[in-house]
N, C-alpha and C positions, 0 to 999 in steps of 0.2 A: 077527808083523807089528806094526808100531808106527806110530802117527800122531801128529804134532804138529798140533793143531787151534788155529787162531788166529781169533778173531772180528775181522773187518776192516770198515772203511768202504770200502776199495778194495784191490785187489791186481792185479798184472800180471806176466806172464812175457815176457821178451825174449830172443831168441837172435841173436847177431851183429847187434845194433841193429835187428832185425826183431821187431815186436810179434807174439806168438803167441796170447796170451789175456789178457783183462782182465775184471775183475768189479767191481761196486759192492758194496754192503753184503752181508755173508754170511760165509763161512768160507774161509780158505786152509788146505788140508790138505797137509802134507808127509808122504809115505808111505814107510816103510822096510820092505823084505821080507827076512826071515831065511831061512836055508838050509832049515829044516824047516817052513816055512809051506805051507799048502795052500789051495785055493779056498774051503773052508768057513770059514776064518778071514777071508777077504775079505768074505764075506757078513755074518758076525757084526760085524766092525769097521765096515763100511759102515752097517749098521743103527744101531749105537751112535753114530756120527758124525752121521747124519741126525736122530737123536732126542735128541741131547744138548741139554738145556735150559739154554742160556746167553744167551738174548735176553730183554729186558725185556718185561713187559706192565704193565698198570695196577696189579697187585698186588705184584709182586716184580721185582727187577732181573735175575734169572735164572730165568725160568719158562716160556719158549717155545723151541722148537727152530728150526733153519733151515728145516725143513719147514713149521712153523707160521707163520713170518713170511714165507715165500716168498723167502728170501734166496738169493743166488747161492753157488755152490761152485766153487773152483778147486783142482784136485788136481795135485800135483807129486811125482814120484818122487824120493826122496832116499836113496840106499843108505847114506850115512854114519849114518843112524839105527840101522842094524843092526850098527854097529861094536862091537868089544870094546875097552873102554877101562880094563879093570880093572888091567892091569899096564903099567908103564913110561909113557913120554910119547908114544909113537907108537901111534895107533889100529891095531888089527888088523881085517881085514875077512874073516877066514875064517868068521865067523858070518853074513855077508851072503849072500843068494842070488845065484848067478851070473845073468847077464843072461837066459839061456835059461829060467830058472825065474822070475826076478823080473818080467820084462816081462809074461808072461801073467797073473801074479797082480795086477800093477798094473792091467792091463786088466780083470780080473775084479772088482777093487774098484770101478773106475769104473762098470762095467756094473751092479754091485749097488747102488751109491748112486743111479744114474740110475733104476733100477727102484723103489727106495724113494721117491725124490722125485717120480717120474713126470715128469722133465724132464731135458734134457741139462745137463752140467756143463762148466766150463772145464778145460783140462788143459795141462800142460807137455808136453815131448817127451822120452820115455824115453831115457836115456843121453846127452842133450845137455848141453853147458855152458850153463846158463841163468842169467839174472840175474832175481831176484825182487824186486819192489818191493811194499811193502805199508804200509798205515796200520792198525796194530793198534788196535782199538777197546776201550778200557778202561784199560790193556791186559788182555785176556782170552786166556790161552793154557793149553791142557791137553795132556798127553801120555797117549795111550791105547794100551794094549797089548791085542792080541787074546788071549783066554784061554790058549791053548797056547803063546804066544810066549815064548821064553827059559825 
């Protein structure tokens, strides 16, 4: 399981010109699920994302988490993060989880982060062709892999 975590001042998901979700300051999380991932990885990664200290306080520019600052979170499923790009010019997707495995793990990740944060988060629509708009704050972007991923 892989997450691209971006600190944002705002982010939004649109599908066919219909707004689906919008957040203010917080995190945009793009989540990729690999074939061998399981629900325990969703919990570990959700805890890591919620606790990642990438927001400023009076002492350091990166000392507080999204949980600490009460920031919003928007989670978008992105299967291309599980692509194999080691050979050739065309990405391979045999390492990505099929939808019947990936969607429940995407939902498990959302449930886990909502549990850690004790509040709901925004979400994209699994499997949809989405347009994502964001204003990256910093820019601050991290790629996090769950421990057993890849």
